[in-house]
Residue frames as a rotation matrix with the C-alpha (Angstrom) as fourth column:
MET 1
-0.556 -0.619 0.555 12.92
-0.828 0.473 -0.302 32.36
-0.075 -0.627 -0.775 -7.10
SER 2
0.222 0.592 -0.775 12.00
-0.611 0.704 0.362 28.72
0.760 0.394 0.518 -7.63
HIS 3
-0.541 -0.321 0.778 11.54
-0.817 0.420 -0.395 26.08
-0.200 -0.849 -0.489 -4.97
GLU 4
0.085 0.548 -0.832 10.60
-0.580 0.706 0.407 22.44
0.810 0.448 0.378 -5.34
THR 5
-0.462 -0.149 0.874 9.60
-0.848 0.364 -0.386 20.06
-0.261 -0.919 -0.294 -2.57
LYS 6
-0.131 0.400 -0.907 8.83
-0.464 0.783 0.413 16.37
0.876 0.475 0.084 -2.79
HIS 7
-0.199 0.148 0.969 7.13
-0.947 0.226 -0.229 14.38
-0.253 -0.963 0.095 -0.05
GLU 8
-0.152 0.130 -0.980 7.14
-0.466 0.865 0.187 10.59
0.872 0.485 -0.071 0.07
ILE 9
-0.293 0.060 0.954 5.85
-0.890 0.348 -0.295 8.01
-0.350 -0.936 -0.049 2.49
THR 10
-0.708 0.078 -0.701 5.40
-0.293 0.871 0.393 4.26
0.642 0.485 -0.594 2.22
VAL 11
-0.319 0.696 0.643 2.08
-0.895 0.003 -0.447 2.92
-0.313 -0.718 0.622 3.50
THR 12
-0.992 0.114 0.061 0.35
0.125 0.961 0.248 -0.43
-0.031 0.254 -0.967 3.55
ALA 13
-0.159 0.969 -0.188 -3.01
0.007 -0.189 -0.982 0.68
-0.987 -0.157 0.023 2.23
PRO 14
0.078 0.257 0.963 -4.78
0.928 0.335 -0.165 0.41
-0.365 0.907 -0.212 -1.10
ALA 15
-0.817 -0.498 0.291 -3.97
0.577 -0.721 0.384 3.24
0.019 0.481 0.876 -3.53
PRO 16
-0.165 0.804 0.571 -7.61
0.402 -0.474 0.783 4.48
0.900 0.359 -0.245 -3.72
VAL 17
0.642 0.361 -0.676 -7.73
0.750 -0.113 0.652 4.90
0.159 -0.926 -0.343 0.08
VAL 18
-0.217 -0.823 -0.524 -4.48
0.795 -0.461 0.394 6.88
-0.566 -0.331 0.755 0.10
TYR 19
-0.714 -0.007 0.700 -5.60
0.566 -0.594 0.572 8.96
0.412 0.804 0.428 -2.88
GLU 20
0.329 0.929 0.168 -8.80
0.562 -0.336 0.756 9.98
0.759 -0.154 -0.632 -1.07
LEU 21
0.469 -0.242 -0.850 -6.80
0.810 -0.265 0.523 11.10
-0.351 -0.934 0.072 1.96
ILE 22
-0.599 -0.791 -0.122 -4.55
0.639 -0.565 0.522 13.26
-0.482 0.234 0.844 -0.20
ALA 23
-0.564 0.434 0.703 -7.37
0.589 -0.385 0.710 14.56
0.579 0.815 -0.038 -2.37
ASN 24
0.535 0.839 -0.098 -9.44
0.630 -0.318 0.708 15.77
0.563 -0.441 -0.699 0.61
ILE 25
-0.346 -0.794 0.500 -7.62
0.250 -0.592 -0.766 18.93
0.904 -0.140 0.403 1.76
ALA 26
0.470 0.577 0.668 -9.95
-0.520 -0.430 0.738 19.38
0.713 -0.694 0.098 4.75
ASP 27
0.979 -0.088 -0.184 -8.02
0.190 0.718 0.670 16.56
0.073 -0.691 0.719 6.47
TRP 28
0.379 -0.913 0.150 -4.55
0.266 -0.048 -0.963 17.94
0.886 0.405 0.225 5.73
PRO 29
0.091 -0.403 0.911 -4.01
-0.796 -0.579 -0.176 19.58
0.598 -0.709 -0.373 9.14
ARG 30
0.687 0.236 0.687 -4.65
-0.648 0.627 0.432 16.17
-0.328 -0.742 0.584 10.69
ILE 31
0.882 -0.280 0.380 -2.52
0.353 0.925 -0.138 14.04
-0.313 0.256 0.915 8.35
PHE 32
0.201 -0.844 0.497 0.20
0.681 -0.244 -0.691 16.53
0.704 0.477 0.525 7.28
PRO 33
0.286 0.010 -0.958 1.40
0.943 -0.182 0.280 18.05
-0.171 -0.983 -0.062 10.57
PRO 34
-0.775 -0.583 -0.242 3.01
0.557 -0.812 0.173 21.23
-0.297 -0.001 0.955 9.15
THR 35
-0.569 0.623 0.537 -0.35
0.337 -0.418 0.843 22.20
0.750 0.661 0.028 7.56
VAL 36
-0.935 0.296 -0.195 -2.37
0.045 -0.446 -0.894 24.64
-0.352 -0.845 0.404 9.64
HIS 37
0.111 0.986 -0.128 -5.26
-0.064 -0.122 -0.991 25.19
-0.992 0.118 0.049 7.20
ALA 38
-0.946 -0.289 0.148 -6.10
0.128 0.087 0.988 24.47
-0.298 0.953 -0.045 3.56
GLU 39
0.010 0.986 -0.165 -9.06
0.041 -0.165 -0.985 25.68
-0.999 0.004 -0.042 1.52
TYR 40
-0.156 0.047 0.987 -10.34
0.944 0.301 0.135 25.46
-0.291 0.953 -0.091 -2.03
VAL 41
-0.540 -0.034 -0.841 -10.08
-0.125 -0.985 0.120 28.59
-0.833 0.170 0.527 -4.15
GLU 42
0.021 0.481 -0.877 -11.29
-0.993 -0.093 -0.074 27.00
-0.117 0.872 0.475 -7.38
ARG 43
-0.373 -0.102 0.922 -12.42
-0.223 0.975 0.017 23.45
-0.901 -0.199 -0.386 -8.22
GLY 44
0.023 0.363 -0.931 -12.87
-0.999 0.040 -0.009 21.60
0.034 0.931 0.364 -11.50
GLU 45
0.904 0.419 -0.085 -13.23
-0.421 0.907 -0.006 17.98
0.074 0.041 0.996 -12.56
THR 46
0.687 -0.699 -0.198 -9.51
0.595 0.698 -0.400 17.34
0.417 0.157 0.895 -13.03
GLY 47
-0.422 -0.897 0.133 -7.89
0.647 -0.401 -0.648 20.28
0.635 -0.187 0.750 -11.28
GLU 48
0.743 0.633 -0.216 -8.16
0.600 -0.489 0.633 22.85
0.295 -0.600 -0.744 -8.57
ARG 49
-0.224 -0.749 0.624 -6.47
-0.012 -0.638 -0.770 25.78
0.975 -0.180 0.134 -6.90
ILE 50
0.603 0.377 -0.703 -5.98
0.657 0.265 0.706 25.60
0.452 -0.888 -0.088 -3.15
ARG 51
0.277 -0.479 0.833 -4.75
-0.523 -0.802 -0.287 28.04
0.806 -0.356 -0.473 -0.52
ILE 52
0.508 -0.227 -0.831 -2.47
0.586 0.798 0.140 26.49
0.632 -0.558 0.538 2.09
TRP 53
0.463 -0.438 0.771 -1.08
-0.741 -0.669 0.065 27.75
0.487 -0.601 -0.634 5.39
ALA 54
0.755 -0.290 -0.588 1.69
0.424 0.900 0.100 25.73
0.501 -0.325 0.803 7.04
MET 55
0.823 -0.567 0.029 4.52
-0.334 -0.442 0.833 26.10
-0.460 -0.695 -0.553 9.51
ALA 56
0.723 -0.686 0.082 8.02
0.482 0.416 -0.771 26.12
0.495 0.597 0.631 8.01
ASN 57
-0.346 -0.938 -0.016 11.14
0.574 -0.198 -0.794 26.69
0.742 -0.284 0.607 10.10
GLY 58
-0.531 0.174 -0.830 8.94
0.817 -0.154 -0.555 27.85
-0.225 -0.973 -0.060 12.98
GLU 59
-0.774 0.266 -0.575 7.16
-0.275 -0.959 -0.073 30.51
-0.571 0.102 0.815 10.92
PRO 60
0.185 0.893 0.410 3.73
0.307 0.343 -0.888 30.51
-0.933 0.290 -0.211 9.28
LYS 61
-0.880 -0.391 -0.270 3.84
-0.168 -0.274 0.947 30.45
-0.444 0.879 0.175 5.48
GLY 62
0.188 0.965 0.182 1.03
0.048 0.176 -0.983 30.69
-0.981 0.194 -0.013 2.96
TRP 63
-0.810 -0.425 -0.404 0.75
-0.374 -0.155 0.914 30.00
-0.451 0.892 -0.034 -0.75
LEU 64
0.438 0.868 -0.232 -1.60
-0.736 0.198 -0.647 29.13
-0.516 0.455 0.726 -3.57
SER 65
-0.690 -0.624 0.365 -1.14
-0.313 0.713 0.627 25.81
-0.652 0.318 -0.688 -5.30
ARG 66
0.162 0.690 -0.706 -2.63
-0.987 0.101 -0.127 24.33
-0.016 0.717 0.697 -8.46
ARG 67
-0.481 -0.269 0.834 -3.34
-0.379 0.922 0.079 20.60
-0.790 -0.279 -0.546 -8.38
HIS 68
-0.204 0.376 -0.904 -4.08
-0.905 0.279 0.320 18.23
0.373 0.884 0.283 -11.23
LEU 69
-0.167 0.267 0.949 -6.11
-0.719 0.625 -0.302 15.23
-0.674 -0.733 0.088 -10.10
ASP 70
-0.357 0.055 -0.932 -6.22
-0.726 0.611 0.315 11.75
0.587 0.790 -0.178 -11.60
PRO 71
0.073 0.451 0.889 -8.66
-0.933 0.345 -0.098 9.66
-0.351 -0.823 0.447 -9.53
VAL 72
0.915 0.256 -0.313 -8.48
-0.372 0.838 -0.400 6.71
0.160 0.482 0.861 -11.96
GLY 73
0.301 -0.896 -0.326 -4.69
0.126 0.377 -0.918 6.54
0.945 0.236 0.226 -11.69
CYS 74
0.819 0.102 -0.564 -4.82
0.564 0.036 0.825 7.52
0.104 -0.994 -0.028 -7.99
GLN 75
-0.304 -0.952 -0.042 -2.35
0.953 -0.304 -0.007 10.35
-0.006 -0.042 0.999 -8.58
ASN 76
0.900 0.434 0.036 -2.18
0.435 -0.894 -0.108 14.09
-0.014 0.113 -0.993 -8.18
SER 77
-0.243 -0.960 0.138 0.49
0.946 -0.266 -0.184 16.64
0.213 0.086 0.973 -8.90
ALA 78
0.749 0.471 -0.466 0.77
0.599 -0.782 0.173 20.15
-0.283 -0.408 -0.868 -7.54
THR 79
-0.181 -0.753 0.633 2.48
0.798 -0.489 -0.353 23.33
0.575 0.441 0.689 -8.59
GLY 80
-0.154 0.072 -0.985 3.02
0.764 -0.624 -0.165 26.26
-0.627 -0.778 0.041 -6.22
VAL 81
0.329 0.397 0.857 1.44
0.879 -0.461 -0.123 29.33
0.346 0.793 -0.500 -7.76
ASP 82
0.235 -0.143 0.961 2.00
-0.072 -0.989 -0.129 32.27
0.969 -0.039 -0.243 -5.44
GLN 83
-0.349 -0.441 -0.827 3.99
0.806 0.308 -0.505 32.51
0.478 -0.843 0.248 -2.23
GLY 84
-0.783 -0.096 -0.615 2.69
0.542 -0.590 -0.598 34.68
-0.306 -0.802 0.513 0.57
PHE 85
-0.262 0.762 0.592 -0.62
0.725 -0.249 0.642 35.59
0.636 0.598 -0.487 -1.09
């Protein structure tokens, strides 16, 4: 089963400031309300695996996600790896 989700928001802040907010998963419960907890499983210079717990439809969900980071371009992309670890 495949599922894709895209989140967008328009902000009036410099791209590097926004990138740092998104890159730092410790702040996710504060800035992404559905997120309950997020932690690093594996970290590298341009990518990482993270474990995320969030509320969806009133129920807690958990999954592993792989992110590819581009600090120079102020971008990151993520791929869900495993639902319900």
